[in-house]
C-alpha positions in Angstrom: 90.4 83.8 108.5 86.7 84.7 108.1 84.5 83.5 105.3 85.4 86.7 103.3 88.9 88.1 103.7 88.4 91.1 101.4 86.1 94.2 101.3 85.6 96.6 98.4 87.5 99.9 98.7 88.6 102.8 96.4 91.6 105.0 96.1 91.1 108.8 96.3 93.9 110.4 94.3 92.1 110.2 91.0 89.1 111.9 92.7 91.1 114.7 94.2 88.6 117.4 93.0 86.2 116.0 95.6 86.3 117.0 99.2 86.7 114.2 101.8 82.9 114.1 102.6 82.0 114.2 98.8 84.5 111.4 98.1 83.2 109.2 100.9 79.6 109.8 99.8 80.5 108.8 96.2 82.4 105.7 97.4 79.6 104.5 99.6 77.0 105.1 96.9 79.2 103.1 94.5 79.2 100.1 96.9 82.5 100.5 98.7 82.7 99.8 102.4 86.1 101.4 102.9 88.1 104.1 101.2 91.7 105.3 100.9 91.7 109.1 100.7 94.6 111.0 99.3 96.7 113.2 101.5 95.2 116.2 99.8 91.7 115.2 100.9 92.9 115.4 104.5 94.3 118.9 104.1 92.7 122.1 105.5 94.6 125.1 104.1 98.3 124.6 104.9 97.5 122.2 107.7 95.7 118.8 108.1 92.2 118.3 109.3 91.8 117.2 112.9 92.0 113.4 113.4 88.6 113.5 115.2 87.0 115.2 112.1 88.4 112.6 109.8 87.4 109.7 111.9 83.9 111.2 112.2 83.6 111.5 108.4 84.2 107.8 108.1 82.2 106.7 111.1 79.1 108.7 110.0 79.0 106.7 106.8 80.0 103.3 108.4 83.1 103.1 106.3 86.7 102.0 107.1 89.8 104.1 106.6 92.0 101.9 104.5 95.3 103.7 104.6 96.2 107.1 103.2 97.4 107.4 99.5 100.4 109.6 99.5 102.1 109.0 96.2 102.5 112.7 95.2 104.5 114.0 98.2 106.8 111.0 98.2 107.4 111.5 94.5 108.3 115.1 95.1 110.6 114.3 97.9 112.7 111.7 96.1 112.7 113.5 92.7 113.3 117.1 93.6 117.1 116.8 93.6 116.9 116.2 89.8 115.3 119.7 89.3 112.5 118.0 87.2 109.4 120.2 86.6 107.3 117.0 87.1 107.2 117.8 90.9 105.5 121.2 90.4 101.9 120.0 89.9 101.9 118.6 93.4 103.2 121.7 95.2 101.8 125.0 96.4 102.8 127.7 93.8 105.0 129.5 96.3 106.9 126.3 97.1 107.2 125.2 93.4 109.3 128.3 92.7 111.9 127.4 95.3 115.2 125.6 94.8 115.4 121.8 94.6 116.9 121.6 98.0 114.2 123.8 99.5 111.5 121.7 97.8 113.0 118.5 99.1 113.1 119.9 102.6 109.5 121.2 102.4 108.3 117.8 101.2 110.2 115.9 103.9 108.5 118.1 106.5 105.2 117.6 104.9 105.6 113.9 104.9 106.6 113.8 108.5 103.5 115.7 109.5 101.4 113.4 107.4 102.9 110.4 109.2 102.0 112.0 112.5 98.4 112.3 111.3 98.4 108.7 110.0 99.5 107.5 113.4 96.8 109.5 115.2 94.3 107.9 112.9 95.8 104.4 113.4 96.1 104.3 109.6 99.4 102.4 109.7 99.7 101.7 106.0 100.8 104.5 103.5 100.5 103.5 99.8 103.0 105.6 97.9 106.0 105.4 95.6 109.5 106.7 96.0 110.7 109.1 93.2 113.6 109.1 90.8 116.3 108.4 93.4 118.7 106.9 90.8 118.4 109.7 88.3 116.7 110.1 85.0 119.4 108.2 83.1 118.6 105.0 85.0 114.9 105.8 85.0 114.8 105.3 81.2 115.5 101.6 81.8 117.4 101.6 78.6 119.8 98.7 78.4 122.6 100.6 76.6 122.8 103.1 79.4 126.4 103.8 80.2 125.4 103.7 83.8 129.0 103.0 85.0 132.3 104.5 83.9 135.7 105.0 85.2 134.7 107.8 87.7 131.1 107.1 88.3 128.6 104.3 89.1 125.0 105.5 88.9 123.5 102.4 90.5 125.8 102.6 93.5 125.3 106.3 93.9 121.5 105.8 93.6 121.4 103.3 96.4 123.5 105.6 98.6 121.3 108.5 97.7 118.1 106.6 98.5 119.4 105.5 101.9 120.5 109.0 102.9 117.5 110.9 101.6 114.9 108.6 103.1 116.6 108.0 106.4 114.6 110.5 108.5 111.3 109.5 107.0 111.9 105.8 107.5 113.1 106.4 111.1 109.9 108.4 111.8 107.7 105.7 110.2 109.3 103.0 112.3 109.0 105.1 115.5 105.2 105.4 114.8 104.8 101.8 113.7 103.8 102.7 110.1 104.5 101.0 106.8 105.6 102.8 103.6 104.1 100.7 100.8 106.0 101.4 97.6 104.0 100.8 94.4 106.6 99.1 92.2 106.3 101.1 89.0 108.3 102.2 85.9 110.1 105.4 86.5 110.2 105.2 90.3 113.0 104.2 92.7 112.1 100.5 92.1 110.8 99.4 88.6 110.6 95.7 89.4 110.8 93.2 92.3 114.6 92.9 92.1 114.9 96.7 92.3 112.7 96.8 95.4 114.6 94.0 97.1 117.8 95.9 96.4 116.5 98.9 98.2 115.5 96.8 101.2 119.0 95.3 101.3 120.6 98.8 101.0 118.5 99.9 104.0 119.4 96.9 106.1 116.0 95.2 105.7 114.2 98.2 107.1 110.8 96.8 108.2 108.8 99.9 107.1 109.8 99.3 103.4 106.8 97.4 102.1 104.9 97.0 98.9 101.6 98.2 97.5 100.7 95.5 95.0 99.3 96.8 91.7 99.2 94.4 88.7 98.6 97.2 86.2 102.3 98.2 86.3 103.6 94.9 85.1 103.7 95.4 81.4 107.3 95.2 80.4 108.3 91.5 80.8 107.8 90.9 84.5 104.4 89.3 85.2 102.4 90.4 88.2 102.7 86.8 89.6 106.5 86.8 89.3 106.8 90.3 90.8 104.6 89.8 93.8 105.9 86.3 94.6 109.4 87.8 94.8 108.4 90.4 97.3 105.6 88.4 98.9 106.6 88.9 102.6 106.5 92.7 102.2 103.1 93.1 100.4 101.0 94.9 102.9 98.7 96.9 100.6 97.1 96.6 97.2 95.4 98.3 94.3 93.1 96.6 91.8 93.6 98.0 88.3 93.6 96.7 84.8 95.1 97.6 81.4 95.3 96.6 77.8 98.5 96.6 75.6 97.7 97.5 72.0 99.7 95.3 69.7 102.2 96.8 67.3 102.8 100.0 69.2 106.0 100.8 71.1 105.5 100.8 74.9 107.9 103.7 75.4 106.8 106.0 72.7 107.1 109.7 73.7 103.3 110.4 73.5 101.5 112.0 76.4 98.0 111.3 75.2 96.6 108.2 76.8 94.3 107.4 73.9 97.4 107.1 71.6 99.6 105.1 73.9 100.3 101.3 73.6 99.5 100.6 77.3 96.1 102.0 78.4 94.4 101.7 81.7 90.8 100.3 81.3 87.8 99.1 83.2 88.7 96.4 85.6 86.5 93.8 84.0 87.6 94.5 80.4 91.4 94.5 80.5 94.1 92.0 79.7 94.6 90.8 83.3 92.6 88.2 85.1 91.5 89.9 88.4 90.3 86.8 90.0 93.7 85.1 89.7 95.2 88.3 91.1 92.9 88.2 94.1 93.8 84.6 94.6 97.5 85.4 94.5 97.1 88.1 97.2 95.6 85.4 99.4 98.4 83.0 98.5 101.2 85.5 99.5 99.4 86.4 102.8 98.4 90.0 102.0 95.0 89.8 103.9 96.6 88.5 107.1 99.4 91.0 106.9 97.1 93.9 106.4 94.6 92.9 109.1 97.4 92.4 111.6 98.8 95.9 110.9 95.4 97.7 110.8 93.6 95.5 113.4 90.7 94.7 111.0 88.8 91.6 110.1 89.1 92.0 106.3 91.6 93.6 104.0 90.6 96.1 101.2 90.8 95.5 97.5 91.3 99.1 96.6 89.9 100.0 93.2 92.1 102.4 91.2 90.3 102.2 88.0 91.3 104.7 85.2 90.3 104.9 81.6 91.4 107.0 78.6 87.8 107.0 77.3 85.2 106.4 80.1 84.2 109.0 82.7 86.3 108.7 85.8 83.5 108.5 88.3 81.8 105.8 86.2 85.0 103.9 85.8 85.6 103.8 89.5 82.0 102.9 90.3 82.1 100.1 87.8 85.3 98.9 89.3 84.0 99.0 92.9 80.9 97.0 91.8 83.1 94.4 90.0 85.3 93.9 93.1 82.3 93.7 95.4 80.4 91.2 93.2 83.4 89.1 91.9 86.5 89.4 94.1 85.1 89.5 97.6 84.3 85.8 97.6 84.1 83.3 100.4 87.5 81.7 101.0 87.8 77.9 100.8 88.2 76.3 104.3 90.0 73.4 102.8 91.0 71.5 99.7 88.2 70.5 97.3 89.8 67.0 97.4 88.9 66.5 101.0 85.2 65.6 100.3 85.9 63.2 97.5 84.8 59.7 98.2 83.0 60.7 101.4 
């Protein structure tokens, strides 16, 4: 491993109002040496940009392409069957008006095309999350859930649904040598490490099912250390993000305004989580080596996904990139500090 195993990077989904060139200019000016654009930044009308154009945009700025953030289309694909309106913001208006089955088919086709683009770009890692494959009843996480009765078993049905609905996408990803890095997250197909491992088992240990580590989603009892140690061999991507939990407020209150919620995303340096310990854990579980082997790079990205209920978004991300560059991209110890004692 080189002296430094990480480089500063930034996720593009929050900056979706920017074009790809504008996003890369912003990221570079903020101190990032790599970037993870969203799928939307790679679109051109109803098609994707040419791979050569995308590669040139990164090469012209001396930046690395650190995977493609594709959370939104995957959310649509695995949630459409529920007929939830939450998929509509991520769809063209003419598609959003279609039936659930038609939306699912459209999103599957979109994802397969995106995977082809990723392969052409040699961007083998796709940070994403699977949608509500188990249904909204289980997505509540409520312990008194009536999830199993005499003529139904929501957990069993959810596992079978996930296997079936994702089969074509997983097969294509494996054919292309790509990794679908699920961000374990409340309200998705896997809330916690055990949920994710259950999906892997249901899919016969499918190698494309991997993890995008993000400590900011560990705020309901499972610590980020417990979570990522449990799924350690499959962590192939990461986000760097922080939060605070305001005492005395319910975590699951039905309040959409972030400034009023108990859990709030904040600047990376000012949250409840110790980001240095998180970076150390990523090294401990082998994330840098795994990423570098898949992407054929010398360093792995620490991808900033800073959000704030109060601070300007561009400032928040720029502050996060600087923090990662100055504090988390440290030289890695070549041996134990004990080795020099008594010399």
